[in-house]
C-alpha positions as CSV (number, residue, x, y, z in Angstrom):
1,M,23.6,154.0,-171.5
2,T,21.9,150.8,-172.4
3,T,20.2,150.5,-175.7
4,Q,16.6,149.4,-175.5
5,I,15.7,146.7,-178.0
6,P,11.9,146.3,-178.6
7,V,10.4,142.9,-178.3
8,S,7.0,141.5,-179.1
9,H,4.7,138.7,-178.6
10,M,1.9,137.1,-180.6
11,A,-0.6,134.6,-179.4
12,F,-2.9,132.9,-181.9
13,V,-5.9,131.6,-179.9
14,R,-8.5,129.3,-181.5
15,A,-11.9,129.1,-179.9
16,R,-13.6,125.8,-179.3
17,G,-16.8,125.4,-181.5
18,G,-19.4,127.7,-180.4
19,C,-17.2,129.7,-177.9
20,S,-15.8,132.4,-180.2
21,K,-17.9,135.2,-178.7
22,Q,-17.1,134.1,-175.2
23,L,-13.4,133.9,-176.0
24,G,-13.4,137.4,-177.6
25,A,-15.2,138.9,-174.7
26,R,-12.7,137.4,-172.2
27,L,-9.7,138.4,-174.3
28,S,-11.0,141.9,-174.6
29,T,-10.5,142.3,-170.9
30,L,-6.8,142.3,-171.5
31,I,-6.8,145.4,-173.7
32,A,-6.9,148.3,-171.3
33,P,-4.7,146.9,-168.5
34,S,-2.1,145.7,-171.0
35,R,-1.9,149.0,-172.8
36,Q,-1.3,150.7,-169.4
37,A,1.4,148.2,-168.3
38,P,4.9,149.7,-167.9
39,G,6.9,149.4,-171.2
40,C,3.9,148.6,-173.4
41,L,4.2,150.4,-176.8
42,H,1.3,148.7,-178.5
43,F,-1.3,146.1,-177.6
44,A,-4.1,144.7,-179.8
45,L,-6.7,142.1,-180.0
46,Q,-7.8,141.0,-183.5
47,Q,-10.2,138.5,-184.9
48,S,-9.5,136.7,-188.2
49,Q,-11.5,138.0,-191.2
50,C,-11.6,134.5,-192.6
51,D,-12.1,132.3,-189.5
52,A,-14.3,133.6,-186.8
53,D,-12.9,131.2,-184.2
54,L,-9.3,132.5,-184.6
55,W,-8.0,135.5,-182.5
56,L,-4.7,137.2,-182.3
57,V,-3.4,138.9,-179.2
58,S,-0.2,140.9,-179.9
59,G,1.9,143.3,-177.9
60,L,5.0,145.4,-178.5
61,W,7.3,146.2,-175.6
62,V,10.1,148.6,-175.1
63,N,12.5,145.8,-173.9
64,Q,12.7,142.2,-172.7
65,P,12.3,143.1,-168.9
66,S,9.1,145.0,-169.6
67,M,7.6,142.0,-171.5
68,D,8.8,139.6,-168.9
69,A,7.2,141.6,-166.1
70,Y,3.9,141.6,-168.1
71,F,4.1,137.8,-168.6
72,N,4.5,137.5,-164.8
73,S,1.5,139.8,-164.1
74,P,-1.9,138.6,-163.0
75,A,-3.3,139.5,-166.5
76,M,-1.7,136.5,-168.0
77,A,-3.7,134.2,-165.8
78,I,-6.5,134.5,-168.3
79,F,-4.8,132.2,-170.7
80,A,-4.7,129.4,-168.2
81,E,-8.3,130.1,-167.3
82,L,-9.4,129.9,-170.9
83,V,-7.8,126.5,-171.4
84,Q,-9.1,125.3,-168.1
85,D,-12.6,126.4,-168.9
86,L,-12.4,124.6,-172.2
87,V,-13.1,127.8,-174.2
88,V,-9.9,127.4,-176.3
89,S,-9.1,124.5,-178.6
90,S,-5.5,125.7,-179.3
91,L,-3.1,128.4,-178.2
92,D,0.1,129.2,-180.2
93,F,2.3,131.7,-178.4
94,H,5.5,133.2,-179.8
95,T,7.9,136.0,-178.7
96,F,10.1,138.0,-181.0
97,R,13.0,140.5,-180.9
98,E,14.2,143.0,-183.5
99,V,17.2,142.0,-185.5
100,S,19.5,143.9,-187.9
101,A,19.8,143.0,-191.5
102,A,23.2,141.4,-190.8
103,Q,21.6,139.3,-188.0
104,A,18.7,138.3,-190.1
105,T,20.9,137.0,-192.9
106,E,23.6,135.5,-190.6
107,G,21.9,132.1,-190.4
108,C,21.2,132.1,-194.0
109,R,24.9,132.6,-195.0
110,A,26.0,129.8,-192.6
111,Q,23.4,127.5,-194.3
112,V,24.6,128.5,-197.7
113,H,28.3,127.7,-196.8
114,K,27.2,124.4,-195.3
115,L,25.3,123.4,-198.4
116,A,28.2,124.6,-200.7
117,G,30.9,122.8,-198.6
């Protein structure tokens, strides 16, 4: 039996001046289909409380293949369209995977040994 390791993505999307409402409306079209995508555990669209032009699109997926399938779905075309339509001034997209405590500190210990040596 294969262990499922949850993965996630976060996209920080900054609207061009005067385009925040349009950006929010277009990003909101992702919510329902993304939540219904196979392997989706959670999907959210959020707007910054301090910066009305900054939006966060985040998703949590049961495993890497589920997230990859979503990335290859037609829903993802919206990001290219937003850039092409000059609605977005910046797009910062990241993916993440869960790690154990040992994995999280592994690089840290290697760095400490390197600095001490």
